[in-house]
N, C-alpha and C positions, 0 to 999 in steps of 0.2 A: 271622427272628430279631428281631421287633419288641420282644420283652422285653429285649433287650440294651440298648436305648436308656435304660432305667431303671436300669441297673447302673452301677457305679463306672467311672471313667476307666481304671483299671488293668485291669479285666476287659474293657473295650472294646478295649484294645490287644491283648490276647491272643486274644479270641474274635470281635471285631467283623467283620461283613460277610461272612464265609465260614463256613458250617456244612456239614460233610460229611453227606451222606445215608447211609443204611444201606448198608454195603459199599463206600462211595466213599472216595477218598483223604482222610486226616485233614488233610493239608497242602494248601493251595491249589495246584492243578495249573497247569502252564505250558501254555497252549493256543497253541502256536507254529504259527500258521495265518493265511492271508490271506483265505480265502473261506468261505462257509457255504452248504450245499446245501439247496434247497427242491424240493418236488414239485408245487407249484401256483403259477402266476404271480400269482394274487391275493395270496398271502402276500408275494411280493416287492414288489408294488405298495403294500401296506400299509407296508412298510419305507420306501419313497421318499416316502410321504405322512406319515411320522412318526406312524403310527397303531399301530405294533408295537414292543414293547420288545426284540425279537430282534435278532440281529446280521446285518449285511449284508456288511461289508468292514472289515478290521482298521484301516484308516486312520480309521474313524469309531467303532471300539469293538471290544472282544473280551472274552471271559469273564474272563481274568486281569486285564486293565487295569480292567475294570468293577468287579471286587472291590476293587481298590485305591481307586478313586474313591469307592465306597460307604463304605469304611473311613475315608478322610480326611474325608468329609462327616460321618460319625458322630462322629469325634474332635473336629472343629471345631464341631460343633453346627449344621451347615447342612442344607439340604434336598437338595442334590445337589452333585456335584463332577465336574470334568473333569481328566484327567491329560494332560500335555503332555510334549514331548521334553526340556524343560529348564525351569529357573526363569525364564530370560529369555523363552522361548517363552510361558510362562504369563502373564508381565507384558504381552507384546506383544499376545496375542490378547484379553486382558482389556480393554485400552484400545481396540483396534480393534473390539471387539464393540459399543461404544457411541459411538465417535468416527469422524468422517470429516474430510476436508480442510475447514478453516475453524473447526474446533472447538478447545476450550481445556481444559486440565487444570491444576489447582493441585497442586503436590507439595512436601512437605518437602524441604529441602536435604540434610539428614542421612540420605542413603540410599546404598545400595550403588553403587559407581562404575559398574558395568555398566548399572544401571538409569538412573542419572543421564545416561549417554551415550545410552542409548536414547531417553529423554525429550527431552534437550536437543539432540540432533543428528539421529538417525534419524527420529524422529517429525516433527521440524520439516521434514525433506525431503518428508514425506508430507502436509504442510500442517496438521499438528496442533501447536498451540502449547502450551508448558508454562511456567508461571510457578513458579519456585522460591522458597519462603518460609522464613524462620526459624520452625521449629515452636514456638518458645517465645514467639512474638508473642502478645499478647492477642487474644481472639476478634474484637474490632471491627477490629483491623488485618488479620487474616486475611481477613475479609469484604470488605475493600477491594480484594482481588485478584480478586474475582468479576467475571465478565462475562456478558452475555446468552448467549454461546456456551459458557460453562463447563459441562462434562459430568461432572466427577468431582473429588474431592479425595483425595490419596494420601499415605500415610506408612508407616513401618516400626515395628513394635512395639518393637524394639531396633534403633537405627540401626547400620548396618555400614559402617565400623568405629568411628564416633564414639561408639557406645554410649549414645546419647540414648534416653530412654524417652518414647514418644508419650503425650500427654495425650488419651486417648480421648474423654473427656467433652467437651472443647473442640472437637476435630475433628468429633465426631458432631454437635454443635450447629451447627457451621459448615456441614456437609453438609446438614442438615435445613433450615437457613435458605436455602441456595442451591437446594434441591430437586434435589440430585444425590447419587449413591451415594458412600459413604465406603469406599475401598479400602485394605486393610492388607496389607502383606507381613509375614508372621509367621514367617519363616525362622529367625531367631536365637533365638526363644523356643520355637517349636513349640507345638502344642496342649497339651503336657504342662505348660507353665508359664503360658500365656495363651491364652484363646479369645476373640479380638477380637469375635466376633459377640455375646458376652455383654455387651460394652461399646459396642455401637452400630454396629459395622462391618456393611456390607451385602455386601461381597465380600472374601474372604480368599485371598491367593495365597501360595505357598510354593515354595521350591526344595527339592524332596525329596532332592536331591543331598546335602544337609547332614544334619541330625539325624534326619530321617525314615528315611533309609537307615542312616546312622550308621557305616558301615564303609568309606566311600570306594570303593564297588563299582560304582555306576551313577549316571548323570545323569538328572534328571527334574524335573518341576514339576507343580503342581496348583492348580486354582482351585475354591474352594468358595463357593457362593451361600447367603446367609442366608435368602432367600425372603421377606423382609419389605418390600422396596422396591417402591413403587408406580410402575411405569414409565410409567403413563398420566397421572399427576397434573399434572406440570409442562409436558407437551407438548414436552419437549426430546428425546425418544427415539423418533423415528418408526420406526427400524429394529426396535425391540422391539414396537411397538404396531401400526403400519400394515401392511396386507397386503404380504407378501413375494412378489414376482413369481417368484422362483425356487422357490417352494413353493405354486404355484397360489393365491396370494392369502391364504395362511395368516398369521394374526397370532400371533406367538409368545407375547405376554403374555396375550392373550385365551384361548388354548388351554391353555397350560402353567402360567400363574399363578406359583406360588412356585418353579417350576423353569425359568422361561422364559429367564433369562439363560444357564443351563447348557445348555439345549436348543439355543439359538442358537449357543453356542460350538461344540457338536458338529456341528450341521447346516450351519453356514456357515463358521466359522473353521477347524475341522479339515478340512472338505471342501475349502476353497479354499487353505489354507496348508499343510496336511499335516504339521503339527508334532506327530505322534502319538508317544506313549510306546510303546516296544517291550514285548511281553509279558514277556520275560526281565527287563527293568528293573522292571516292575511287580511281578513275583514277588519279586525281591530287596528291593524297597522294602517290600512287604507283610511280608516276613520281619523286616525291621529294625523296623518299627512295633510288633511284638509285644513288644519289650523297651524301647521308647521311654521309658516311665515310670521304669524302673530306671536307664537310662543318664543321663537328664536329672538325676536326683537326684544321681548321682555327679559329673557334669560341674559342677553348681552347687557342690557341696561342695568339690571340688578348686579351682575357680576362685576362690571366696572365700578359701580358705586361701592360695593363691598371691598373690592381691591383697594380703592382709594382710602376707605375707612381703616382697613387693616394696616396699610402702609404707614399711617400716622399714629397707630396705636402703640402705647408704651410697652405692651407685653409681646410685641412681635419683633422678630429679628429681620425678617425679609418676606417679600411677597412676589410671586411670579404670576403675571397675567399678561399675555401678549398685547392686549389693548391698553395697557398702562404705560404712560409716557416714561421713558427711561428703561423700559424692559428690553432685554437683549434682542427680542424678536419683534419689537414694536414696528420697525420699518417694513419687515416682511409682512407683518400683520396688516399694515396700511395698504400694502400692495395687493395682497391676495385675499384679505378679509375686510374690505372697506365698510361693510355693513355691520361689523361687530366681530369680536374675537372669541365668541362662544360663551358658554355658561359655566366653564370650569376654571378654577384658580387654585393655586397652591401657596401655602405659607408655612413659616416656622415659628413656633412659640418659643419665647425666651426661656431657657432652661433645658433645651434639648428634648430628647425622646420622652423622658419621664414627664416633663411638663406638658408635652403634647398629649400624652395619654390621660393626664389629669384633666386637661381642658376638655377632651371628648366626654369624659364622665359627667361634666357639669352642664352640658348642653340640654336644653329643655324643648325647644321648638324643632331644632335640627335633628335629623335621623342619622344613625350610624348604620349604613347599609353598604353592601358590596354592589354598588350600582352608580351610574351617573345618567344624567339626561332626562329626568322626569320632572314633573311640576313641583315636587317637594325638595326643599334644600336638604342636602345630605353631606356627610363627611366620611373620610376613611383614612387609615394610616397604611399606605401602600407597602412600605418596607416589611411590615409584618403580616400583610394579607395578599393583595393581588400580585406582588412581586417577591413573595417570600421564597419561591423556588430558586431565585437567582442568588448568586453569592453577593456579598457586600460590594465587592469590586465591580460586578456586573450591574448592580443597582446604581452605583454612583456613576458608572459610564453611561447609564441610561437616564441620568438626571434625577435619580431617586435618593435624596439625602435621608439619613436615619430619622430626622425630626420632621420630615415633610408631611403635611396634612393636605389631602386633596379635598376640595370643596366643590360640589355640584350645586350651583346656585339656582334655586327654584323661582317660582312665580309669586311667592307671598309678598306682602308689603315689605319694601326694603327697610323701613324703619323697624319692623319686627325682627327681621333677620339681623340687623346691626345690634339691636338690643340683646338678642340671644347670645351673639358672639361676645359682646362687651361684658355681659355678666359672667360668662364662662371663663373669659380671659382674666377678669379681675379675681375670680376664685382661685386662680393659679398663683397669683401674686403673693 
């Protein structure tokens, strides 16, 4: 289906990556299987030498999961993709694919709390150091964080839950100056609203648990490679360029070029860490992606309407939504998210943390869940939940005020959403 690459994003969502042959299932089948049979040992040898595109063992790939990987690569505009068991797994194997003990990564502070903990605590235990920076710093200040052992610079398209919008141009320049890949978590935007590769990203990761699935039905993650990074130029990435002893001296970059990062993720990271996406989860996510363009349009429409409503409500102190005029990141939102600023907003209830907790207890339609990005409107208090492992100083540095309430705006009638928030806010008064 090479012709699909020239078609619109909407058509790619519906038709991308899987096309039924004559007499075959119109919908992507679930291949619930662990092993694949062969009749010639030479065919199996080719699998282990990475000379065959066929399947060996579901930990390393399967037809259903492969279809999702191809679809995500198509939607993000990359050369190849790898699906993982979760968004956190995708983040972990992305860093470990190019870093080892003694290496260093630069990351924006305004990122998801789980990723912040992975970078600041767990990777540190593995000997990988991460420097957190204010993403709004000028380029020259960001470059001061670079070290000889720096291997990547990381940020989120829309920070979760600070809702900061990444300045792709600045971060891309920083990465190019350092000679390292620019890695972007595109979860809160999804490729329907932003395709980071078009703005200089070398690797894009995403928690497919959120908007890609869209129905809170399955956990997953994906990594997409742009295929444009020269892994040999800087001499910083021996694992990508030098002979790999576990593959008979194969050089991933020399052999696979614009898909080398992805092939190493599959051959080494999935092989050794086993964080594989299940076929059923791939099937459900693939189903969700078929309506991604429609859902994101409604998410954005409802979020902007609710943001405007809350901004003018007597019981709110402030509202943060990048698509709201006057927001700190409005201009960057217009530049990088012209089709909508996503379905997540944050606000503070007058009366601080205690008032916010009271507000949550009076909601009737809206759910209190540890999740964002599905069809139902939900809320959460990040300081006491998703970011509770961070100190108050770290929370504030990441844009998490004590009274902040994160709202994932769903696809219900906006009048019903407003009415629910209105009655809950009035109950606090």
